[in-house]
C-alpha positions in Angstrom: 0.0 0.0 0.0 1.0 3.6 -0.5 2.0 6.1 2.2 0.9 9.7 2.2 4.2 10.9 3.8 6.0 10.8 0.4 3.9 13.6 -1.0 1.8 15.3 1.6 4.0 18.4 1.7 3.6 18.8 -2.0 -0.1 18.3 -1.6 -0.5 21.1 0.9 1.3 23.6 -1.3 -0.6 22.5 -4.4 -3.9 22.6 -2.6 -3.3 26.2 -1.5 -2.6 27.2 -5.1 -5.6 25.3 -6.4 -7.9 27.0 -3.9 -6.7 30.4 -5.0 -7.2 29.5 -8.6 -10.5 27.7 -8.4 -12.2 29.8 -5.7 -14.0 28.7 -2.6 -15.4 25.2 -2.5 -17.2 23.0 0.1 -15.0 21.4 2.6 -15.5 17.7 1.8 -13.4 14.8 3.0 -11.8 13.3 -0.1 -10.7 9.8 -0.9 -7.4 8.6 0.6 -5.7 7.9 -2.7 -3.9 9.2 -5.8 -5.3 9.5 -9.3 -2.8 9.2 -12.2 -3.9 11.0 -15.3 -2.4 10.4 -18.7 -2.1 13.6 -20.7 -2.0 12.6 -24.4 -0.5 15.8 -25.6 1.6 16.7 -22.6 4.2 13.9 -22.5 3.3 13.5 -18.8 1.2 11.8 -16.2 -0.3 14.0 -13.6 -0.5 12.7 -10.0 -3.6 14.1 -8.2 -3.9 13.8 -4.4 -7.6 13.0 -3.8 -7.5 14.1 -0.2 -6.4 17.7 -1.2 -8.0 17.6 -4.7 -4.8 19.0 -6.2 -2.0 18.0 -8.6 1.1 17.1 -6.6 3.4 16.2 -9.4 3.7 16.0 -13.2 5.7 12.9 -14.1 7.5 13.5 -17.4 7.7 10.9 -20.2 9.6 10.6 -23.5 6.4 10.4 -25.4 2.6 11.0 -25.1 0.8 8.4 -23.0 -2.6 7.0 -24.2 -3.6 4.7 -21.3 -2.8 4.1 -17.7 -3.7 1.1 -15.5 -3.1 0.7 -11.7 -1.8 -2.6 -10.3 -4.3 -3.6 -7.5 -1.6 -5.8 -5.8 1.5 -3.6 -6.0 2.2 0.2 -5.6 2.7 0.6 -9.4 1.0 2.2 -12.3 1.5 1.1 -15.9 1.5 3.7 -18.6 1.2 2.9 -22.4 3.4 5.2 -24.5 2.9 4.2 -28.2 5.3 6.5 -29.9 8.3 5.1 -27.9 7.0 1.5 -28.1 7.2 1.0 -24.3 5.3 0.5 -21.1 6.4 2.8 -18.4 6.2 1.8 -14.7 5.5 4.6 -12.2 6.1 4.1 -8.5 3.0 5.0 -6.4 5.3 5.8 -3.5 7.9 7.9 -5.1 5.5 9.4 -7.8 8.3 8.8 -10.3 9.3 6.6 -13.2 10.4 3.2 -11.8 11.2 1.3 -15.0 10.4 0.7 -18.7 9.4 -2.4 -20.6 10.2 -2.4 -24.4 7.4 -3.6 -26.6 7.9 -5.3 -30.0 5.8 -2.6 -31.7 3.8 0.5 -30.9 1.0 -0.3 -28.4 -2.6 0.5 -29.2 -4.6 -0.9 -26.2 -4.0 -2.8 -23.0 -5.9 -5.0 -20.5 -5.1 -6.1 -17.0 -5.9 -9.8 -16.1 -8.5 -10.1 -13.4 -6.0 -11.7 -11.0 -3.4 -9.0 -11.8 -0.8 -11.6 -12.8 -0.4 -10.2 -16.3 -1.0 -7.3 -18.6 -1.9 -7.9 -22.2 -1.1 -5.3 -24.9 -2.3 -5.0 -28.5 0.4 -3.7 -30.8 0.6 -2.5 -34.3 1.7 -5.0 -37.0 -1.1 -7.3 -35.7 0.5 -8.4 -32.5 -0.7 -9.3 -29.0 1.8 -9.2 -26.1 1.6 -10.7 -22.6 3.7 -9.1 -19.8 4.3 -11.1 -16.6 3.7 -8.6 -13.7 5.8 -10.6 -11.3 8.9 -10.3 -13.4 8.0 -7.3 -15.6 9.1 -9.1 -18.7 7.5 -9.8 -22.0 6.5 -13.5 -21.6 4.8 -14.1 -24.9 3.8 -12.5 -28.2 1.4 -13.7 -30.8 0.9 -12.7 -34.4 -2.8 -12.0 -35.2 -4.5 -12.9 -38.5 -6.0 -9.4 -38.8 -5.9 -5.9 -37.2 -7.0 -6.1 -33.6 -9.7 -3.7 -32.4 -10.0 -4.6 -28.7 -9.0 -7.1 -26.0 -10.3 -8.6 -22.8 -8.8 -11.3 -20.4 -10.4 -13.9 -18.2 -9.1 -16.6 -15.8 -11.8 -19.3 -15.7 -10.7 -22.1 -13.3 -7.3 -20.6 -13.1 -6.6 -20.9 -16.8 -5.8 -17.5 -18.4 -7.2 -16.7 -21.8 -7.3 -13.5 -23.9 -10.0 -12.7 -26.5 -9.1 -10.3 -29.3 -11.8 -8.8 -31.5 -10.9 -8.4 -35.2 -12.7 -7.8 -38.5 -15.0 -10.8 -38.9 -13.4 -13.0 -36.3 -12.5 -13.5 -32.6 -9.0 -14.7 -31.6 -8.5 -16.7 -28.4 -5.0 -16.8 -26.9 -3.7 -18.9 -24.0 -0.3 -18.1 -22.5 1.2 -21.5 -23.4 -0.5 -21.8 -26.8 1.1 -21.5 -30.2 -1.1 -19.9 -32.8 -4.2 -18.1 -31.6 -7.5 -20.0 -32.0 -9.7 -18.2 -34.5 -13.5 -18.1 -34.2 -14.9 -17.0 -37.6 -18.1 -15.0 -37.3 -18.7 -14.4 -41.0 -19.6 -11.3 -43.0 -22.3 -8.7 -43.0 -24.8 -9.8 -45.7 -26.0 -6.3 -46.4 -22.5 -4.8 -46.9 -20.8 -7.9 -48.2 -17.8 -7.2 -45.9 -16.4 -8.7 -42.8 -18.2 -7.9 -39.6 -16.7 -4.8 -37.9 -16.2 -6.4 -34.5 -15.1 -3.9 -31.9 -15.9 -4.2 -28.2 -15.1 -7.6 -26.6 -15.7 -8.6 -22.9 -15.9 -11.8 -21.0 -18.6 -12.7 -18.7 -17.2 -12.5 -15.2 -17.0 -16.3 -14.8 -15.3 -16.6 -18.2 -17.8 -19.1 -19.5 -18.9 -16.9 -22.3 -17.6 -13.9 -24.2 -19.5 -11.0 -25.8 -18.4 -9.2 -28.9 -20.1 -6.3 -30.6 -20.5 -5.6 -34.3 -20.0 -1.8 -34.6 -22.0 -1.4 -37.8 -25.1 -3.7 -37.4 -25.4 -2.9 -33.7 -25.6 -6.5 -32.6 -24.0 -8.0 -29.5 -22.9 -11.6 -30.1 -22.7 -14.0 -27.1 -20.3 -16.9 -27.6 -20.2 -20.0 -25.4 -16.6 -20.7 -24.5 -17.1 -24.5 -24.1 -18.6 -25.0 -27.6 -17.2 -21.9 -29.4 -20.8 -21.4 -30.7 -22.8 -18.3 -30.9 -25.6 -18.5 -28.3 -27.5 -15.4 -29.2 -27.3 -12.2 -31.2 -28.8 -9.2 -29.3 -30.0 -6.1 -31.2 -28.8 -3.1 -29.3 -30.4 -0.3 -31.3 -27.1 1.6 -31.6 -23.6 1.1 -33.0 -21.6 0.3 -29.9 -18.4 2.3 -29.2 -18.1 2.3 -25.4 -19.0 0.0 -22.6 -18.4 -0.8 -18.9 -19.3 -3.7 -16.7 -21.0 -3.6 -13.3 -18.5 -4.6 -10.5 -20.4 -7.8 -9.8 -20.4 -8.7 -13.5 -24.2 -8.8 -13.7 -24.7 -6.0 -16.2 -23.0 -4.6 -19.2 -23.7 -0.9 -20.1 -23.1 0.3 -23.7 -23.3 3.5 -25.6 -22.7 4.3 -29.3 -23.6 6.1 -32.5 -27.1 6.2 -33.8 -28.9 6.7 -30.6 -28.8 9.0 -27.5 -29.3 6.0 -25.3 -27.6 3.9 -22.7 -28.3 0.1 -23.3 -28.0 -2.4 -20.4 -27.5 -6.1 -21.1 -27.8 -9.0 -18.7 -24.9 -11.3 -19.6 -26.1 -14.2 -17.5 -29.6 -14.1 -19.0 -28.3 -13.1 -22.5 -30.9 -10.5 -22.9 -31.3 -6.7 -23.1 -32.5 -5.3 -19.8 -33.5 -1.9 -21.1 -32.7 1.3 -22.8 -32.7 4.8 -21.3 -32.0 8.3 -22.8 -28.7 9.5 -21.5 -28.0 12.9 -22.9 -26.8 13.9 -26.3 -24.4 11.6 -28.2 -23.4 9.5 -25.2 -19.8 8.5 -25.1 -17.6 7.0 -22.3 -19.5 5.2 -19.6 -18.6 4.1 -16.1 -20.4 2.5 -13.1 -20.0 3.1 -9.4 -20.1 0.4 -6.6 -23.6 1.8 -5.7 -24.8 1.1 -9.3 -24.8 4.7 -10.5 -24.1 4.7 -14.2 -22.2 7.8 -15.5 -22.4 8.7 -19.2 -20.1 11.4 -20.7 -21.8 13.7 -23.1 -18.9 15.4 -25.0 -21.1 17.5 -27.3 -22.9 19.2 -24.4 -20.1 19.2 -21.8 -21.9 17.3 -19.1 -22.3 13.8 -17.5 -25.7 12.1 -17.2 -26.0 10.0 -14.1 -28.5 7.1 -14.2 -29.8 5.0 -11.3 -28.8 1.5 -12.3 -31.6 -0.1 -10.2 -34.5 1.6 -11.8 -33.0 3.0 -15.0 -34.0 6.6 -14.1 -31.8 9.7 -14.6 -30.6 11.0 -11.2 -28.8 14.1 -12.3 -27.0 15.9 -15.1 -23.6 17.2 -14.0 -21.8 20.1 -15.9 -18.2 19.4 -16.7 -15.3 20.9 -18.6 -15.0 20.8 -22.3 -15.3 17.4 -24.1 -15.6 15.0 -21.2 -14.3 11.6 -22.1 -13.0 8.9 -19.7 -14.5 8.6 -16.2 -12.9 7.0 -13.2 -14.8 6.2 -9.9 -13.0 6.0 -6.6 -13.1 2.5 -5.0 -15.5 3.6 -2.3 -17.9 5.0 -4.8 -17.9 8.5 -3.2 -16.4 10.4 -6.2 -16.2 10.3 -9.9 -13.3 11.9 -11.9 -14.3 13.1 -15.3 -11.5 13.8 -17.7 -12.2 16.8 -19.9 -10.0 16.3 -23.0 -10.5 19.8 -24.6 -10.2 21.9 -21.5 -7.3 20.0 -20.0 -8.8 19.4 -16.5 -10.9 17.0 -14.5 -14.2 17.5 -12.9 -14.7 15.9 -9.5 -18.3 14.8 -8.9 -19.6 13.8 -5.5 -21.7 10.7 -5.8 -22.5 10.0 -2.1 -26.2 10.1 -1.4 -27.1 10.8 -5.0 -29.2 7.7 -5.3 -31.6 9.0 -2.6 -32.7 11.8 -4.9 -36.2 11.8 -6.3 -36.2 12.0 -10.1 -37.9 15.4 -10.0 -35.5 16.9 -7.4 -32.4 18.9 -8.2 -31.8 17.8 -11.8 -28.4 19.5 -11.9 -25.4 18.1 -9.8 -22.6 20.6 -10.0 -19.0 19.4 -9.8 -17.4 19.5 -6.4 -14.2 21.0 -8.0 -12.2 21.3 -11.2 -8.6 20.4 -11.3 -6.3 21.5 -14.2 -4.1 18.5 -15.0 -2.5 19.1 -18.4 -2.9 18.7 -22.2 -5.7 16.4 -23.4 -6.2 14.0 -20.5 -7.5 10.6 -21.8 -7.1 7.9 -19.2 -7.1 7.7 -15.4 -6.2 5.1 -12.7 -6.8 5.5 -9.0 -4.6 4.0 -6.3 -5.6 3.8 -2.6 -3.3 5.1 0.2 -2.7 3.0 3.3 
């Protein structure tokens, strides 16, 4: 676990500066942790103390980061830097670069295994790479039959497997396997082209995997035992973003073609419902209390939906072009990354579910924190 001693002095100074810049705000006890924000145009990761709601350090990099993931078992953060073809390790204690792992090609996406034993990275030149997080070494790389769009990892019965969505097919990779197993899903009959498979996610128990066709708006559910398609669910939109409820019981999706949030029951293989969630919904996240947060980049706000009854709880103004959303582990706060304005909006989620639908439709941000140029990804680490 982390210790606050390594950065508390910096936090006090930064908090004073932020208070002067941002004006008076309510005195609210924050979350005992640090948020690491990848600035895609700033060649840096900003470390934000969530007890002081202030940036305590900018950690410089040789290139622009595109994604950041926190290790739940170790005081480390992993940062993907495509232009230098490396994965940068940042120490949560020292708030500084702790190492680098060279990649065989420029990385495009990454996914942490559920047991935090490995990190999988998709690379250009149609490659998938597995990094052992005990040794911090590349422990396997696989050539893919087509360009990869997304990746997810499961560990059913202790046997790790990665699923990679590609045009027209799904590739399954096991650490000790040779060539990836390919599940061909065919072509789009109307277009005469391979299905544009984008989002992929395992059911929490790993017994099925879901993959979305970004053009037809269908979600395909595939049984892992038989490798057969169980059902094709019509979503009513072209899916681009998704998140999974912490217990794995629901998948929430947004996309083009509809101003809606679609919720799917993966264990029942059915669409639970659809709710309007602002204009052109984008990134989506869910809190431990089942509050679904949907970024609306065109209108600079976040729509917050009660996951229990599918009703809108509030609409929270943000900075310009809100994108990724990170929720603190205790569910008390949400950090909304505003790509165009270079800041994050901190939303207080506590007690929000108790609101009546007709009461207080607007939920103003608790504070705004300038973090750098075009923030795109965030990871939160708790402090002991």
